[in-house]
PDB file with SEQRES, HELIX, SHEET and CRYST1 records, atoms N, CA, C and O in Angstrom:
SEQRES   1 A   77  UNK UNK UNK UNK UNK UNK UNK UNK UNK UNK UNK UNK UNK          
SEQRES   2 A   77  UNK UNK UNK UNK UNK UNK UNK UNK UNK UNK UNK UNK UNK          
SEQRES   3 A   77  UNK UNK UNK UNK UNK UNK UNK UNK UNK UNK UNK UNK UNK          
SEQRES   4 A   77  UNK UNK UNK UNK UNK UNK UNK UNK UNK UNK UNK UNK UNK          
SEQRES   5 A   77  UNK UNK UNK UNK UNK UNK UNK UNK UNK UNK UNK UNK UNK          
SEQRES   6 A   77  UNK UNK UNK UNK UNK UNK UNK UNK UNK UNK UNK UNK              
HELIX    1 AA1 UNK A   49  UNK A   61  1                                  13    
HELIX    2 AA2 UNK A   70  UNK A   73  1                                   4    
SHEET    1 AA1 3 UNK A  14  UNK A  18  0                                        
SHEET    2 AA1 3 UNK A   3  UNK A   8 -1                                        
SHEET    3 AA1 3 UNK A  35  UNK A  38 -1                                        
CRYST1    1.000    1.000    1.000  90.00  90.00  90.00 P 1           1          
ATOM      1  N   UNK A   1      41.123  37.991 -20.530  1.00  0.00           N  
ATOM      2  CA  UNK A   1      39.781  38.446 -20.283  1.00  0.00           C  
ATOM      3  C   UNK A   1      39.144  38.842 -21.604  1.00  0.00           C  
ATOM      4  O   UNK A   1      39.375  39.945 -22.100  1.00  0.00           O  
ATOM      5  N   UNK A   2      38.366  37.976 -22.163  1.00  0.00           N  
ATOM      6  CA  UNK A   2      37.785  38.252 -23.477  1.00  0.00           C  
ATOM      7  C   UNK A   2      36.484  39.044 -23.402  1.00  0.00           C  
ATOM      8  O   UNK A   2      35.775  39.026 -22.396  1.00  0.00           O  
ATOM      9  N   UNK A   3      36.196  39.731 -24.490  1.00  0.00           N  
ATOM     10  CA  UNK A   3      34.912  40.378 -24.666  1.00  0.00           C  
ATOM     11  C   UNK A   3      33.949  39.355 -25.257  1.00  0.00           C  
ATOM     12  O   UNK A   3      34.320  38.578 -26.136  1.00  0.00           O  
ATOM     13  N   UNK A   4      32.725  39.362 -24.774  1.00  0.00           N  
ATOM     14  CA  UNK A   4      31.701  38.497 -25.326  1.00  0.00           C  
ATOM     15  C   UNK A   4      30.485  39.338 -25.668  1.00  0.00           C  
ATOM     16  O   UNK A   4      30.234  40.370 -25.045  1.00  0.00           O  
ATOM     17  N   UNK A   5      29.731  38.889 -26.664  1.00  0.00           N  
ATOM     18  CA  UNK A   5      28.475  39.523 -27.035  1.00  0.00           C  
ATOM     19  C   UNK A   5      27.354  38.733 -26.385  1.00  0.00           C  
ATOM     20  O   UNK A   5      27.330  37.504 -26.455  1.00  0.00           O  
ATOM     21  N   UNK A   6      26.423  39.442 -25.749  1.00  0.00           N  
ATOM     22  CA  UNK A   6      25.301  38.799 -25.065  1.00  0.00           C  
ATOM     23  C   UNK A   6      23.981  39.358 -25.556  1.00  0.00           C  
ATOM     24  O   UNK A   6      23.888  40.515 -25.965  1.00  0.00           O  
ATOM     25  N   UNK A   7      22.956  38.508 -25.507  1.00  0.00           N  
ATOM     26  CA  UNK A   7      21.577  38.900 -25.791  1.00  0.00           C  
ATOM     27  C   UNK A   7      20.798  38.751 -24.494  1.00  0.00           C  
ATOM     28  O   UNK A   7      20.835  37.697 -23.858  1.00  0.00           O  
ATOM     29  N   UNK A   8      20.093  39.806 -24.101  1.00  0.00           N  
ATOM     30  CA  UNK A   8      19.304  39.781 -22.874  1.00  0.00           C  
ATOM     31  C   UNK A   8      17.905  39.273 -23.188  1.00  0.00           C  
ATOM     32  O   UNK A   8      17.221  39.818 -24.055  1.00  0.00           O  
ATOM     33  N   UNK A   9      17.481  38.230 -22.483  1.00  0.00           N  
ATOM     34  CA  UNK A   9      16.130  37.685 -22.668  1.00  0.00           C  
ATOM     35  C   UNK A   9      15.079  38.605 -22.054  1.00  0.00           C  
ATOM     36  O   UNK A   9      13.923  38.599 -22.477  1.00  0.00           O  
ATOM     37  N   UNK A  10      15.474  39.386 -21.069  1.00  0.00           N  
ATOM     38  CA  UNK A  10      14.530  40.266 -20.380  1.00  0.00           C  
ATOM     39  C   UNK A  10      14.073  41.454 -21.204  1.00  0.00           C  
ATOM     40  O   UNK A  10      12.877  41.740 -21.262  1.00  0.00           O  
ATOM     41  N   UNK A  11      15.006  42.155 -21.844  1.00  0.00           N  
ATOM     42  CA  UNK A  11      14.637  43.375 -22.580  1.00  0.00           C  
ATOM     43  C   UNK A  11      15.020  43.321 -24.059  1.00  0.00           C  
ATOM     44  O   UNK A  11      14.823  44.297 -24.783  1.00  0.00           O  
ATOM     45  N   UNK A  12      15.564  42.190 -24.513  1.00  0.00           N  
ATOM     46  CA  UNK A  12      15.899  41.960 -25.917  1.00  0.00           C  
ATOM     47  C   UNK A  12      17.046  42.837 -26.424  1.00  0.00           C  
ATOM     48  O   UNK A  12      17.170  43.053 -27.630  1.00  0.00           O  
ATOM     49  N   UNK A  13      17.888  43.346 -25.512  1.00  0.00           N  
ATOM     50  CA  UNK A  13      19.022  44.153 -25.953  1.00  0.00           C  
ATOM     51  C   UNK A  13      20.230  43.257 -26.214  1.00  0.00           C  
ATOM     52  O   UNK A  13      20.325  42.152 -25.682  1.00  0.00           O  
ATOM     53  N   UNK A  14      21.144  43.748 -27.038  1.00  0.00           N  
ATOM     54  CA  UNK A  14      22.390  43.049 -27.364  1.00  0.00           C  
ATOM     55  C   UNK A  14      23.528  43.971 -26.969  1.00  0.00           C  
ATOM     56  O   UNK A  14      23.509  45.158 -27.294  1.00  0.00           O  
ATOM     57  N   UNK A  15      24.528  43.429 -26.264  1.00  0.00           N  
ATOM     58  CA  UNK A  15      25.649  44.247 -25.819  1.00  0.00           C  
ATOM     59  C   UNK A  15      26.901  43.392 -25.711  1.00  0.00           C  
ATOM     60  O   UNK A  15      26.826  42.165 -25.647  1.00  0.00           O  
ATOM     61  N   UNK A  16      28.058  44.058 -25.691  1.00  0.00           N  
ATOM     62  CA  UNK A  16      29.338  43.389 -25.483  1.00  0.00           C  
ATOM     63  C   UNK A  16      29.851  43.764 -24.105  1.00  0.00           C  
ATOM     64  O   UNK A  16      29.648  44.885 -23.638  1.00  0.00           O  
ATOM     65  N   UNK A  17      30.520  42.812 -23.457  1.00  0.00           N  
ATOM     66  CA  UNK A  17      31.091  43.099 -22.155  1.00  0.00           C  
ATOM     67  C   UNK A  17      32.333  42.254 -21.926  1.00  0.00           C  
ATOM     68  O   UNK A  17      32.501  41.194 -22.528  1.00  0.00           O  
ATOM     69  N   UNK A  18      33.187  42.731 -21.061  1.00  0.00           N  
ATOM     70  CA  UNK A  18      34.391  42.015 -20.670  1.00  0.00           C  
ATOM     71  C   UNK A  18      34.007  41.037 -19.571  1.00  0.00           C  
ATOM     72  O   UNK A  18      33.402  41.434 -18.575  1.00  0.00           O  
ATOM     73  N   UNK A  19      34.351  39.764 -19.737  1.00  0.00           N  
ATOM     74  CA  UNK A  19      33.986  38.741 -18.768  1.00  0.00           C  
ATOM     75  C   UNK A  19      35.245  38.197 -18.119  1.00  0.00           C  
ATOM     76  O   UNK A  19      36.169  37.773 -18.814  1.00  0.00           O  
ATOM     77  N   UNK A  20      35.290  38.204 -16.807  1.00  0.00           N  
ATOM     78  CA  UNK A  20      36.447  37.731 -16.054  1.00  0.00           C  
ATOM     79  C   UNK A  20      36.100  36.405 -15.373  1.00  0.00           C  
ATOM     80  O   UNK A  20      35.160  36.330 -14.582  1.00  0.00           O  
ATOM     81  N   UNK A  21      36.856  35.379 -15.685  1.00  0.00           N  
ATOM     82  CA  UNK A  21      36.683  34.072 -15.055  1.00  0.00           C  
ATOM     83  C   UNK A  21      35.281  33.524 -15.207  1.00  0.00           C  
ATOM     84  O   UNK A  21      34.754  33.449 -16.317  1.00  0.00           O  
ATOM     85  N   UNK A  22      34.672  33.140 -14.089  1.00  0.00           N  
ATOM     86  CA  UNK A  22      33.331  32.566 -14.128  1.00  0.00           C  
ATOM     87  C   UNK A  22      32.261  33.599 -13.785  1.00  0.00           C  
ATOM     88  O   UNK A  22      31.165  33.240 -13.353  1.00  0.00           O  
ATOM     89  N   UNK A  23      32.573  34.863 -13.976  1.00  0.00           N  
ATOM     90  CA  UNK A  23      31.662  35.965 -13.712  1.00  0.00           C  
ATOM     91  C   UNK A  23      30.430  35.881 -14.621  1.00  0.00           C  
ATOM     92  O   UNK A  23      30.561  35.601 -15.813  1.00  0.00           O  
ATOM     93  N   UNK A  24      29.256  36.118 -14.078  1.00  0.00           N  
ATOM     94  CA  UNK A  24      28.024  36.139 -14.862  1.00  0.00           C  
ATOM     95  C   UNK A  24      27.638  37.589 -15.106  1.00  0.00           C  
ATOM     96  O   UNK A  24      27.425  38.328 -14.145  1.00  0.00           O  
ATOM     97  N   UNK A  25      27.542  38.022 -16.361  1.00  0.00           N  
ATOM     98  CA  UNK A  25      27.217  39.423 -16.636  1.00  0.00           C  
ATOM     99  C   UNK A  25      25.740  39.721 -16.387  1.00  0.00           C  
ATOM    100  O   UNK A  25      24.898  38.824 -16.391  1.00  0.00           O  
ATOM    101  N   UNK A  26      25.451  40.991 -16.174  1.00  0.00           N  
ATOM    102  CA  UNK A  26      24.073  41.460 -16.075  1.00  0.00           C  
ATOM    103  C   UNK A  26      23.837  42.486 -17.175  1.00  0.00           C  
ATOM    104  O   UNK A  26      24.763  43.170 -17.612  1.00  0.00           O  
ATOM    105  N   UNK A  27      22.607  42.583 -17.607  1.00  0.00           N  
ATOM    106  CA  UNK A  27      22.246  43.503 -18.690  1.00  0.00           C  
ATOM    107  C   UNK A  27      22.392  44.945 -18.217  1.00  0.00           C  
ATOM    108  O   UNK A  27      21.865  45.298 -17.162  1.00  0.00           O  
ATOM    109  N   UNK A  28      23.102  45.791 -18.979  1.00  0.00           N  
ATOM    110  CA  UNK A  28      23.252  47.192 -18.582  1.00  0.00           C  
ATOM    111  C   UNK A  28      21.948  47.982 -18.733  1.00  0.00           C  
ATOM    112  O   UNK A  28      21.802  49.049 -18.136  1.00  0.00           O  
ATOM    113  N   UNK A  29      21.000  47.468 -19.525  1.00  0.00           N  
ATOM    114  CA  UNK A  29      19.737  48.177 -19.728  1.00  0.00           C  
ATOM    115  C   UNK A  29      18.718  47.898 -18.638  1.00  0.00           C  
ATOM    116  O   UNK A  29      18.096  48.822 -18.114  1.00  0.00           O  
ATOM    117  N   UNK A  30      18.540  46.597 -18.287  1.00  0.00           N  
ATOM    118  CA  UNK A  30      17.475  46.250 -17.346  1.00  0.00           C  
ATOM    119  C   UNK A  30      17.964  45.545 -16.082  1.00  0.00           C  
ATOM    120  O   UNK A  30      17.179  45.350 -15.154  1.00  0.00           O  
ATOM    121  N   UNK A  31      19.244  45.157 -16.020  1.00  0.00           N  
ATOM    122  CA  UNK A  31      19.785  44.502 -14.838  1.00  0.00           C  
ATOM    123  C   UNK A  31      19.515  43.014 -14.751  1.00  0.00           C  
ATOM    124  O   UNK A  31      19.874  42.378 -13.759  1.00  0.00           O  
ATOM    125  N   UNK A  32      18.893  42.450 -15.765  1.00  0.00           N  
ATOM    126  CA  UNK A  32      18.588  41.021 -15.771  1.00  0.00           C  
ATOM    127  C   UNK A  32      19.862  40.202 -15.930  1.00  0.00           C  
ATOM    128  O   UNK A  32      20.820  40.650 -16.560  1.00  0.00           O  
ATOM    129  N   UNK A  33      19.872  38.997 -15.356  1.00  0.00           N  
ATOM    130  CA  UNK A  33      21.012  38.101 -15.540  1.00  0.00           C  
ATOM    131  C   UNK A  33      20.663  36.940 -16.465  1.00  0.00           C  
ATOM    132  O   UNK A  33      21.420  35.975 -16.573  1.00  0.00           O  
ATOM    133  N   UNK A  34      19.506  37.036 -17.134  1.00  0.00           N  
ATOM    134  CA  UNK A  34      19.084  36.015 -18.103  1.00  0.00           C  
ATOM    135  C   UNK A  34      19.749  36.323 -19.444  1.00  0.00           C  
ATOM    136  O   UNK A  34      19.133  36.919 -20.329  1.00  0.00           O  
ATOM    137  N   UNK A  35      21.013  35.912 -19.586  1.00  0.00           N  
ATOM    138  CA  UNK A  35      21.809  36.224 -20.765  1.00  0.00           C  
ATOM    139  C   UNK A  35      22.026  35.002 -21.637  1.00  0.00           C  
ATOM    140  O   UNK A  35      22.069  33.869 -21.158  1.00  0.00           O  
ATOM    141  N   UNK A  36      22.158  35.257 -22.915  1.00  0.00           N  
ATOM    142  CA  UNK A  36      22.511  34.214 -23.873  1.00  0.00           C  
ATOM    143  C   UNK A  36      23.725  34.721 -24.643  1.00  0.00           C  
ATOM    144  O   UNK A  36      23.666  35.766 -25.291  1.00  0.00           O  
ATOM    145  N   UNK A  37      24.832  33.972 -24.568  1.00  0.00           N  
ATOM    146  CA  UNK A  37      26.048  34.405 -25.250  1.00  0.00           C  
ATOM    147  C   UNK A  37      25.882  34.212 -26.754  1.00  0.00           C  
ATOM    148  O   UNK A  37      25.405  33.171 -27.206  1.00  0.00           O  
ATOM    149  N   UNK A  38      26.277  35.218 -27.520  1.00  0.00           N  
ATOM    150  CA  UNK A  38      26.163  35.217 -28.974  1.00  0.00           C  
ATOM    151  C   UNK A  38      27.538  35.043 -29.605  1.00  0.00           C  
ATOM    152  O   UNK A  38      28.559  35.192 -28.933  1.00  0.00           O  
ATOM    153  N   UNK A  39      27.562  34.734 -30.871  1.00  0.00           N  
ATOM    154  CA  UNK A  39      28.818  34.672 -31.619  1.00  0.00           C  
ATOM    155  C   UNK A  39      29.294  36.095 -31.849  1.00  0.00           C  
ATOM    156  O   UNK A  39      28.535  36.938 -32.327  1.00  0.00           O  
ATOM    157  N   UNK A  40      30.533  36.362 -31.514  1.00  0.00           N  
ATOM    158  CA  UNK A  40      31.118  37.687 -31.734  1.00  0.00           C  
ATOM    159  C   UNK A  40      31.862  37.709 -33.054  1.00  0.00           C  
ATOM    160  O   UNK A  40      32.320  36.674 -33.539  1.00  0.00           O  
ATOM    161  N   UNK A  41      31.979  38.875 -33.621  1.00  0.00           N  
ATOM    162  CA  UNK A  41      32.751  39.029 -34.849  1.00  0.00           C  
ATOM    163  C   UNK A  41      34.223  38.841 -34.543  1.00  0.00           C  
ATOM    164  O   UNK A  41      34.728  39.355 -33.545  1.00  0.00           O  
ATOM    165  N   UNK A  42      34.891  38.125 -35.379  1.00  0.00           N  
ATOM    166  CA  UNK A  42      36.329  37.897 -35.192  1.00  0.00           C  
ATOM    167  C   UNK A  42      37.109  39.129 -35.629  1.00  0.00           C  
ATOM    168  O   UNK A  42      36.705  39.842 -36.548  1.00  0.00           O  
ATOM    169  N   UNK A  43      38.226  39.368 -34.964  1.00  0.00           N  
ATOM    170  CA  UNK A  43      39.090  40.463 -35.365  1.00  0.00           C  
ATOM    171  C   UNK A  43      40.305  39.895 -36.076  1.00  0.00           C  
ATOM    172  O   UNK A  43      40.782  38.806 -35.759  1.00  0.00           O  
ATOM    173  N   UNK A  44      40.780  40.633 -37.014  1.00  0.00           N  
ATOM    174  CA  UNK A  44      41.943  40.210 -37.774  1.00  0.00           C  
ATOM    175  C   UNK A  44      43.178  40.823 -37.147  1.00  0.00           C  
ATOM    176  O   UNK A  44      43.285  42.044 -37.027  1.00  0.00           O  
ATOM    177  N   UNK A  45      44.109  39.976 -36.749  1.00  0.00           N  
ATOM    178  CA  UNK A  45      45.347  40.470 -36.166  1.00  0.00           C  
ATOM    179  C   UNK A  45      46.383  40.608 -37.273  1.00  0.00           C  
ATOM    180  O   UNK A  45      46.579  39.689 -38.068  1.00  0.00           O  
ATOM    181  N   UNK A  46      47.017  41.710 -37.318  1.00  0.00           N  
ATOM    182  CA  UNK A  46      48.030  41.947 -38.324  1.00  0.00           C  
ATOM    183  C   UNK A  46      48.571  43.349 -38.173  1.00  0.00           C  
ATOM    184  O   UNK A  46      48.048  44.152 -37.401  1.00  0.00           O  
ATOM    185  N   UNK A  47      49.595  43.628 -38.896  1.00  0.00           N  
ATOM    186  CA  UNK A  47      50.206  44.942 -38.792  1.00  0.00           C  
ATOM    187  C   UNK A  47      50.121  45.632 -40.138  1.00  0.00           C  
ATOM    188  O   UNK A  47      50.447  45.052 -41.174  1.00  0.00           O  
ATOM    189  N   UNK A  48      49.693  46.836 -40.108  1.00  0.00           N  
ATOM    190  CA  UNK A  48      49.686  47.660 -41.306  1.00  0.00           C  
ATOM    191  C   UNK A  48      50.624  48.826 -41.060  1.00  0.00           C  
ATOM    192  O   UNK A  48      50.972  49.122 -39.917  1.00  0.00           O  
ATOM    193  N   UNK A  49      51.024  49.474 -42.112  1.00  0.00           N  
ATOM    194  CA  UNK A  49      51.922  50.620 -41.972  1.00  0.00           C  
ATOM    195  C   UNK A  49      51.289  51.712 -41.119  1.00  0.00           C  
ATOM    196  O   UNK A  49      51.972  52.362 -40.327  1.00  0.00           O  
ATOM    197  N   UNK A  50      49.987  51.914 -41.280  1.00  0.00           N  
ATOM    198  CA  UNK A  50      49.304  52.956 -40.505  1.00  0.00           C  
ATOM    199  C   UNK A  50      49.290  52.616 -39.018  1.00  0.00           C  
ATOM    200  O   UNK A  50      49.524  53.489 -38.182  1.00  0.00           O  
ATOM    201  N   UNK A  51      49.018  51.358 -38.682  1.00  0.00           N  
ATOM    202  CA  UNK A  51      48.981  50.946 -37.280  1.00  0.00           C  
ATOM    203  C   UNK A  51      50.365  51.028 -36.648  1.00  0.00           C  
ATOM    204  O   UNK A  51      50.505  51.478 -35.511  1.00  0.00           O  
ATOM    205  N   UNK A  52      51.371  50.600 -37.372  1.00  0.00           N  
ATOM    206  CA  UNK A  52      52.742  50.672 -36.863  1.00  0.00           C  
ATOM    207  C   UNK A  52      53.156  52.131 -36.677  1.00  0.00           C  
ATOM    208  O   UNK A  52      53.777  52.483 -35.674  1.00  0.00           O  
ATOM    209  N   UNK A  53      52.814  52.964 -37.635  1.00  0.00           N  
ATOM    210  CA  UNK A  53      53.145  54.382 -37.544  1.00  0.00           C  
ATOM    211  C   UNK A  53      52.466  55.053 -36.362  1.00  0.00           C  
ATOM    212  O   UNK A  53      53.081  55.867 -35.673  1.00  0.00           O  
ATOM    213  N   UNK A  54      51.205  54.720 -36.123  1.00  0.00           N  
ATOM    214  CA  UNK A  54      50.475  55.300 -34.995  1.00  0.00           C  
ATOM    215  C   UNK A  54      51.081  54.850 -33.672  1.00  0.00           C  
ATOM    216  O   UNK A  54      51.214  55.655 -32.751  1.00  0.00           O  
ATOM    217  N   UNK A  55      51.450  53.577 -33.564  1.00  0.00           N  
ATOM    218  CA  UNK A  55      52.059  53.071 -32.327  1.00  0.00           C  
ATOM    219  C   UNK A  55      53.405  53.725 -32.078  1.00  0.00           C  
ATOM    220  O   UNK A  55      53.732  54.056 -30.939  1.00  0.00           O  
ATOM    221  N   UNK A  56      54.179  53.913 -33.117  1.00  0.00           N  
ATOM    222  CA  UNK A  56      55.485  54.561 -32.959  1.00  0.00           C  
ATOM    223  C   UNK A  56      55.340  56.025 -32.581  1.00  0.00           C  
ATOM    224  O   UNK A  56      56.109  56.533 -31.766  1.00  0.00           O  
ATOM    225  N   UNK A  57      54.373  56.700 -33.158  1.00  0.00           N  
ATOM    226  CA  UNK A  57      54.147  58.101 -32.815  1.00  0.00           C  
ATOM    227  C   UNK A  57      53.731  58.240 -31.363  1.00  0.00           C  
ATOM    228  O   UNK A  57      54.202  59.134 -30.659  1.00  0.00           O  
ATOM    229  N   UNK A  58      52.838  57.347 -30.908  1.00  0.00           N  
ATOM    230  CA  UNK A  58      52.402  57.368 -29.515  1.00  0.00           C  
ATOM    231  C   UNK A  58      53.576  57.110 -28.580  1.00  0.00           C  
ATOM    232  O   UNK A  58      53.719  57.790 -27.564  1.00  0.00           O  
ATOM    233  N   UNK A  59      54.416  56.136 -28.915  1.00  0.00           N  
ATOM    234  CA  UNK A  59      55.586  55.816 -28.086  1.00  0.00           C  
ATOM    235  C   UNK A  59      56.532  57.006 -28.013  1.00  0.00           C  
ATOM    236  O   UNK A  59      57.069  57.306 -26.946  1.00  0.00           O  
ATOM    237  N   UNK A  60      56.741  57.684 -29.131  1.00  0.00           N  
ATOM    238  CA  UNK A  60      57.630  58.842 -29.146  1.00  0.00           C  
ATOM    239  C   UNK A  60      57.056  59.977 -28.304  1.00  0.00           C  
ATOM    240  O   UNK A  60      57.798  60.648 -27.587  1.00  0.00           O  
ATOM    241  N   UNK A  61      55.728  60.202 -28.382  1.00  0.00           N  
ATOM    242  CA  UNK A  61      55.099  61.244 -27.557  1.00  0.00           C  
ATOM    243  C   UNK A  61      55.244  60.938 -26.078  1.00  0.00           C  
ATOM    244  O   UNK A  61      55.362  61.848 -25.257  1.00  0.00           O  
ATOM    245  N   UNK A  62      55.237  59.646 -25.736  1.00  0.00           N  
ATOM    246  CA  UNK A  62      55.358  59.250 -24.334  1.00  0.00           C  
ATOM    247  C   UNK A  62      56.811  59.191 -23.872  1.00  0.00           C  
ATOM    248  O   UNK A  62      57.074  58.952 -22.693  1.00  0.00           O  
ATOM    249  N   UNK A  63      57.756  59.407 -24.785  1.00  0.00           N  
ATOM    250  CA  UNK A  63      59.155  59.474 -24.414  1.00  0.00           C  
ATOM    251  C   UNK A  63      59.901  58.159 -24.431  1.00  0.00           C  
ATOM    252  O   UNK A  63      60.988  58.058 -23.864  1.00  0.00           O  
ATOM    253  N   UNK A  64      59.342  57.155 -25.067  1.00  0.00           N  
ATOM    254  CA  UNK A  64      60.077  55.897 -25.171  1.00  0.00           C  
ATOM    255  C   UNK A  64      60.021  55.384 -26.614  1.00  0.00           C  
ATOM    256  O   UNK A  64      59.188  55.826 -27.405  1.00  0.00           O  
ATOM    257  N   UNK A  65      60.884  54.482 -26.936  1.00  0.00           N  
ATOM    258  CA  UNK A  65      60.990  53.971 -28.297  1.00  0.00           C  
ATOM    259  C   UNK A  65      60.827  52.460 -28.328  1.00  0.00           C  
ATOM    260  O   UNK A  65      61.532  51.775 -29.070  1.00  0.00           O  
ATOM    261  N   UNK A  66      59.906  51.934 -27.531  1.00  0.00           N  
ATOM    262  CA  UNK A  66      59.739  50.486 -27.397  1.00  0.00           C  
ATOM    263  C   UNK A  66      59.230  49.816 -28.668  1.00  0.00           C  
ATOM    264  O   UNK A  66      59.355  48.599 -28.802  1.00  0.00           O  
ATOM    265  N   UNK A  67      58.674  50.553 -29.582  1.00  0.00           N  
ATOM    266  CA  UNK A  67      58.129  49.960 -30.802  1.00  0.00           C  
ATOM    267  C   UNK A  67      59.141  49.922 -31.944  1.00  0.00           C  
ATOM    268  O   UNK A  67      58.796  49.515 -33.053  1.00  0.00           O  
ATOM    269  N   UNK A  68      60.378  50.339 -31.695  1.00  0.00           N  
ATOM    270  CA  UNK A  68      61.390  50.377 -32.735  1.00  0.00           C  
ATOM    271  C   UNK A  68      62.339  49.180 -32.620  1.00  0.00           C  
ATOM    272  O   UNK A  68      62.604  48.681 -31.526  1.00  0.00           O  
ATOM    273  N   UNK A  69      62.835  48.741 -33.756  1.00  0.00           N  
ATOM    274  CA  UNK A  69      63.845  47.678 -33.746  1.00  0.00           C  
ATOM    275  C   UNK A  69      65.195  48.293 -33.380  1.00  0.00           C  
ATOM    276  O   UNK A  69      65.333  49.517 -33.379  1.00  0.00           O  
ATOM    277  N   UNK A  70      66.198  47.458 -33.065  1.00  0.00           N  
ATOM    278  CA  UNK A  70      67.523  47.959 -32.696  1.00  0.00           C  
ATOM    279  C   UNK A  70      68.148  48.778 -33.819  1.00  0.00           C  
ATOM    280  O   UNK A  70      68.777  49.805 -33.565  1.00  0.00           O  
ATOM    281  N   UNK A  71      67.977  48.330 -35.054  1.00  0.00           N  
ATOM    282  CA  UNK A  71      68.560  49.078 -36.176  1.00  0.00           C  
ATOM    283  C   UNK A  71      67.891  50.448 -36.335  1.00  0.00           C  
ATOM    284  O   UNK A  71      68.559  51.411 -36.712  1.00  0.00           O  
ATOM    285  N   UNK A  72      66.620  50.551 -36.063  1.00  0.00           N  
ATOM    286  CA  UNK A  72      65.926  51.832 -36.167  1.00  0.00           C  
ATOM    287  C   UNK A  72      66.301  52.758 -34.998  1.00  0.00           C  
ATOM    288  O   UNK A  72      66.307  53.979 -35.153  1.00  0.00           O  
ATOM    289  N   UNK A  73      66.609  52.184 -33.846  1.00  0.00           N  
ATOM    290  CA  UNK A  73      66.960  52.992 -32.692  1.00  0.00           C  
ATOM    291  C   UNK A  73      68.303  53.676 -32.829  1.00  0.00           C  
ATOM    292  O   UNK A  73      68.535  54.708 -32.200  1.00  0.00           O  
ATOM    293  N   UNK A  74      69.193  53.124 -33.641  1.00  0.00           N  
ATOM    294  CA  UNK A  74      70.534  53.716 -33.787  1.00  0.00           C  
ATOM    295  C   UNK A  74      70.479  55.182 -34.164  1.00  0.00           C  
ATOM    296  O   UNK A  74      71.279  55.977 -33.670  1.00  0.00           O  
ATOM    297  N   UNK A  75      69.559  55.552 -35.024  1.00  0.00           N  
ATOM    298  CA  UNK A  75      69.452  56.943 -35.454  1.00  0.00           C  
ATOM    299  C   UNK A  75      68.626  57.805 -34.524  1.00  0.00           C  
ATOM    300  O   UNK A  75      68.627  59.028 -34.662  1.00  0.00           O  
ATOM    301  N   UNK A  76      67.931  57.212 -33.594  1.00  0.00           N  
ATOM    302  CA  UNK A  76      67.015  57.975 -32.725  1.00  0.00           C  
ATOM    303  C   UNK A  76      67.620  58.340 -31.376  1.00  0.00           C  
ATOM    304  O   UNK A  76      67.273  59.375 -30.807  1.00  0.00           O  
ATOM    305  N   UNK A  77      68.510  57.518 -30.860  1.00  0.00           N  
ATOM    306  CA  UNK A  77      69.022  57.760 -29.510  1.00  0.00           C  
ATOM    307  C   UNK A  77      70.286  58.502 -29.514  1.00  0.00           C  
ATOM    308  O   UNK A  77      70.841  58.781 -28.451  1.00  0.00           O  
TER     309      UNK A  77                                                      
END                                                                             
């Protein structure tokens, strides 16, 4: 279910929304269904030390260690 950026012809607003299947979005400002899909900014997928650290901290707070490798788990369990 990807996010798409839309431009509303009715009120000239631009917004992003999650689109499921063949669902037609409506403008959150005016309710119009006269939408034009826009090019969205691409996201860069990758791992940084900060992102990995944040995910591991969250996993530890939740009581699981799913983000750790087997060698890292040896000292934790």
